[in-house]
C-alpha positions as CSV (number, residue, x, y, z in Angstrom):
1,M,-9.1,-40.3,-3.3
2,Q,-7.9,-37.5,-5.4
3,A,-5.5,-34.7,-4.4
4,A,-6.9,-31.3,-4.4
5,Q,-6.0,-29.4,-7.7
6,E,-5.1,-25.8,-8.0
7,P,-7.4,-23.7,-10.2
8,P,-5.6,-22.8,-13.6
9,G,-3.7,-19.7,-13.3
10,A,-3.1,-20.1,-9.6
11,E,0.6,-20.1,-10.2
12,V,0.5,-16.9,-12.0
13,S,-1.5,-15.3,-9.3
14,M,0.8,-16.6,-6.6
15,M,3.9,-15.3,-8.6
16,S,2.4,-11.8,-9.2
17,H,1.4,-11.6,-5.4
18,S,4.9,-12.5,-4.5
19,L,6.4,-10.0,-6.9
20,L,4.0,-7.3,-5.6
21,L,5.0,-7.9,-2.0
22,A,8.6,-7.8,-2.9
23,A,8.2,-4.5,-4.6
24,A,6.3,-3.1,-1.6
25,G,9.0,-4.3,0.8
26,A,11.7,-2.7,-1.4
27,A,9.8,0.6,-1.6
28,C,9.4,0.6,2.2
29,I,13.2,0.0,2.8
30,T,14.0,2.6,0.3
31,V,11.8,5.3,1.9
32,L,13.1,4.4,5.4
33,A,16.6,4.6,4.2
34,A,15.9,8.0,2.6
35,L,14.3,9.3,5.8
36,W,17.3,8.0,7.7
37,R,19.8,9.8,5.6
38,S,17.9,13.1,5.9
39,G,19.3,13.5,9.5
40,K,15.8,14.0,10.9
41,F,14.5,10.6,10.8
42,L,11.8,10.8,13.4
43,R,10.5,14.2,12.3
44,A,10.3,13.1,8.7
45,L,8.7,9.7,9.7
46,L,6.1,11.6,11.7
47,F,5.4,14.1,9.0
48,S,5.1,11.2,6.4
49,A,2.8,9.2,8.8
50,V,0.5,12.2,9.6
51,T,0.1,13.3,6.0
52,G,-0.4,9.7,4.7
53,N,-3.0,8.8,7.2
54,L,-4.8,12.1,6.6
55,A,-4.8,11.4,2.9
56,L,-6.0,7.9,3.6
57,F,-8.9,8.9,5.8
58,G,-9.6,11.7,3.3
59,V,-10.0,9.1,0.4
60,A,-12.0,6.9,2.7
61,Y,-14.4,9.8,3.5
62,L,-14.6,11.1,-0.2
63,G,-15.2,7.6,-1.5
64,A,-18.9,8.0,-1.0
65,F,-18.7,10.8,-3.6
66,T,-16.2,9.5,-6.0
67,G,-16.9,5.7,-5.9
68,V,-13.2,4.9,-5.4
69,T,-12.5,4.1,-1.7
70,I,-9.7,2.4,0.3
71,A,-10.8,0.7,3.6
72,P,-8.5,2.0,6.5
73,G,-7.4,-1.5,7.7
74,P,-4.1,-2.5,9.3
75,I,-2.3,-3.0,5.9
76,S,-3.5,0.2,4.2
77,V,-2.7,2.2,7.4
78,S,0.8,0.8,7.6
79,I,1.3,1.6,3.9
80,A,0.2,5.1,4.4
81,T,2.3,5.5,7.6
82,V,5.6,4.3,6.0
83,L,5.1,5.7,2.3
84,G,2.9,8.7,3.1
85,I,1.0,10.4,0.3
86,P,2.7,8.5,-2.5
87,G,1.7,5.2,-0.8
88,V,-1.9,6.4,-0.8
89,I,-1.7,7.3,-4.4
90,L,-0.1,3.9,-5.1
91,M,-3.1,2.1,-3.4
92,L,-5.5,4.3,-5.4
93,A,-3.8,3.5,-8.6
94,L,-3.8,-0.3,-7.9
95,R,-7.4,-0.1,-6.9
96,L,-8.3,1.5,-10.2
97,I,-6.0,-0.9,-12.3
98,F,-7.3,-4.1,-10.6
99,R,-10.8,-2.9,-9.7
100,A,-10.7,-5.0,-6.6
């Protein structure tokens, strides 16, 4: 019986996925540290969360007209909550680059 073989390029895909996750984690830690140093952590986090989620749901609503949409799932809502509007712009850019 043969062992299951990975498709060619699976190593590259796995490595790029790991690098993307590491970059996202570093971005989240950086944003949280900046919010903490502002002295108004909860107010800044709440503002970031509200504006990011409004932008996310705005993109989801306008996706019918533009053709570019982001489904508001647990991961995208988390990114929009922590990173705010720049996180939504990052998700849009990644969607346009990778056409996923």
